[in-house]
C-alpha positions in Angstrom: 10.1 4.5 12.3 13.4 3.6 10.6 13.3 3.5 6.8 16.0 3.5 4.2 17.0 4.3 0.7 17.6 7.5 -1.4 14.2 7.5 -3.1 12.4 7.2 0.3 14.4 10.2 1.6 13.4 12.4 -1.3 9.8 11.3 -1.1 9.4 11.9 2.6 8.3 15.4 3.6 11.2 17.0 5.4 9.0 17.9 8.4 8.5 14.2 9.1 12.2 13.5 9.2 13.9 13.5 12.6 17.4 12.5 11.6 19.4 10.7 8.8 22.1 8.2 9.3 24.7 7.9 6.5 27.4 5.3 6.0 30.9 6.6 6.8 32.5 7.8 3.6 29.1 8.6 2.0 29.9 10.5 -1.2 26.5 11.1 -2.9 26.8 14.9 -3.0 23.3 15.3 -4.4 22.0 13.7 -1.1 24.4 15.7 1.0 23.4 18.9 -0.6 19.7 18.0 -0.2 20.2 17.4 3.6 22.1 20.6 4.0 19.7 22.7 1.9 16.7 21.4 3.9 18.5 21.7 7.3 18.0 18.0 8.0 20.2 16.6 10.8 22.5 13.7 9.8 25.2 11.6 11.2 28.0 9.5 9.6 28.1 6.0 11.2 29.8 2.7 10.5 28.0 0.4 8.0 27.4 -2.3 10.7 25.2 0.2 12.6 23.0 0.8 9.5 22.8 -3.0 9.0 21.4 -3.4 12.5 18.9 -0.6 12.1 17.0 -2.0 9.0 16.5 -5.3 7.2 16.3 -3.9 3.7 19.3 -2.9 1.5 19.9 0.6 2.7 22.1 2.2 0.0 24.2 3.7 2.9 21.3 5.8 4.2 18.8 5.2 7.0 16.1 7.8 7.9 14.3 8.2 11.2 10.8 9.4 10.4 7.4 9.8 12.1 5.4 6.6 12.2 2.7 6.4 9.5 -0.4 8.4 10.5 -3.4 6.2 9.5 -6.6 7.7 8.2 -10.2 7.1 9.4 -12.7 5.3 7.1 -14.7 8.5 6.9 -11.8 10.2 5.3 -12.3 8.0 2.2 -16.1 8.7 1.7 -15.5 11.3 -1.0 -13.3 9.0 -3.1 -14.8 7.1 -6.1 -12.5 4.1 -6.0 -11.2 2.4 -2.9 -9.1 -0.8 -2.6 -9.7 -3.0 0.5 -7.1 -5.6 1.5 -8.4 -8.6 3.4 -5.6 -9.5 5.8 -2.7 -9.1 3.4 0.6 -10.4 5.1 3.4 -9.6 2.7 4.8 -6.0 3.0 6.2 -6.2 -0.5 2.6 -6.8 -1.8 1.2 -3.9 0.2 4.0 -1.6 -1.0 3.4 -2.7 -4.6 -0.4 -2.2 -4.3 0.1 1.3 -2.9 2.3 2.1 -5.8 -0.2 0.8 -8.3 -3.0 2.7 -6.6 -1.1 6.0 -6.7 -0.2 5.4 -10.4 -3.9 4.8 -11.2 -5.1 7.8 -9.3 -6.7 5.9 -6.5 -6.2 7.6 -3.1 -8.0 5.3 -0.7 -6.8 1.9 0.7 -8.3 0.0 3.7 -6.5 -2.5 5.8 -7.6 -4.3 9.1 -5.9 -3.7 12.4 -5.4 -7.3 13.2 -3.7 -10.1 11.3 -2.5 -7.8 8.6 0.7 -6.2 7.5 1.1 -2.5 8.5 3.1 0.3 7.0 6.8 -0.5 7.8 10.2 0.0 6.3 9.7 -2.6 3.5 6.3 -1.1 2.6 7.8 2.4 2.5 10.7 1.3 0.2 8.5 -0.9 -2.1 6.0 1.9 -2.6 8.8 4.1 -3.8 7.3 7.3 -2.4 3.7 6.7 -3.5 2.6 6.4 0.1 2.7 10.1 0.5 -0.2 10.5 -2.0 -2.4 7.6 -0.8 -4.7 7.5 2.3 -4.5 4.2 4.2 -7.4 3.7 6.6 -7.0 1.3 9.5 -10.3 -0.4 10.6 -11.3 -2.8 13.4 -13.6 -4.9 11.2 -13.5 -5.1 7.4 -17.1 -6.3 7.0 -18.4 -3.4 9.1 -16.3 -1.0 7.1 -17.7 -2.3 3.9 -21.3 -2.0 5.2 -20.6 1.6 6.1 -19.2 2.2 2.6 -22.4 0.7 1.1 -24.4 3.2 3.0 -22.3 5.9 1.4 -23.2 4.6 -2.1 -20.3 2.3 -2.8 -20.6 -1.1 -4.6 -18.4 -3.9 -3.4 -16.5 -6.0 -6.0 -14.5 -8.9 -4.5 -11.8 -10.8 -6.3 -12.3 -14.6 -6.2 -11.7 -17.4 -8.6 -15.4 -18.4 -8.6 -16.5 -15.0 -9.8 -17.5 -13.4 -13.1 -14.9 -12.4 -15.7 -13.9 -8.8 -14.6 -14.0 -7.7 -18.3 -17.7 -8.4 -18.5 -18.9 -6.4 -15.5 -20.4 -3.0 -15.6 -19.0 -1.1 -12.6 -20.7 1.5 -10.4 -19.2 4.9 -10.2 -18.4 4.5 -6.5 -16.6 1.2 -6.3 -14.6 -0.8 -3.8 -12.2 -3.6 -4.9 -11.5 -6.3 -2.3 -8.3 -8.3 -2.6 -7.8 -11.3 -0.4 -4.7 -12.5 1.5 -1.9 -14.4 -0.1 -2.8 -17.8 1.5 -6.5 -17.8 2.5 -8.0 -15.3 -0.1 -11.1 -13.4 0.9 -13.2 -14.3 4.0 -16.6 -15.9 3.5 -18.5 -13.2 5.2 -17.0 -10.5 2.9 -17.8 -12.6 -0.1 -21.4 -12.9 1.0 -21.7 -9.2 1.6 -20.2 -8.3 -1.8 -22.3 -6.9 -4.7 -20.3 -8.8 -7.3 -17.6 -11.5 -7.3 -15.1 -10.9 -10.1 -12.2 -13.0 -11.3 -9.2 -12.8 -13.7 -9.5 -15.7 -16.2 -6.7 -18.2 -16.0 -5.5 -20.1 -19.1 -2.3 -21.7 -17.8 -1.6 -24.5 -15.4 -1.1 -22.1 -12.5 -4.5 -21.2 -10.9 -3.6 -18.0 -9.1 -1.6 -14.8 -9.3 0.4 -12.8 -6.8 -1.9 -10.5 -4.8 -0.3 -7.3 -6.0 -0.3 -8.5 -9.6 -4.0 -9.4 -9.3 -4.7 -6.0 -7.8 -2.9 -4.2 -10.6 -4.8 -6.1 -13.4 -8.2 -5.5 -11.7 -7.6 -1.9 -10.8 -6.8 -0.9 -14.4 -9.5 -3.2 -15.7 -12.1 -1.5 -13.6 -10.8 2.0 -14.5 -11.4 1.2 -18.2 -15.1 0.6 -17.6 
């Protein structure tokens, strides 16, 4: 997988880096020393080659790394707080949620295999290195995954505008927060299978928040309980 940016380079374990491509005339000696110190292969190339490699602003650096190695659902059973993303589509949202989870001490995220954004260069860059400290489990069926988590003692809290004010809910110790997709929200089957539907009160004329903003508010709100 090709990713880019100085922060991504520093946050990626050196054993996962195959090669680094730098813009001709690259003069960040901190980065150059880092590459030499860690014996990371690098090549100076014309900027147009970097532009063809990645879509994001690359800061003159593109890194060829291992593809993300997803976790199994069972790897998350010992966590106390898991975030489940119901067919999220925007990689910026996924990256921002990963970063929020890492900052909040949450180590488990679940995403579905189909009709969902995966870990890519945009997710890596937006998460600003947080991805290395979070386990992302890829599952075939979200509802089945939630049922398995219930059997492990987790309570399911799903975000939806018709729910209960999240500030007035008493949360279980083992909890899962489900966040819906940007366009369709949460699926009906998942809502029916939830232990509690929660919402963020809206006081303005806009009736919804960005998925990553909603996730951040609810994550920290649930942590305070």
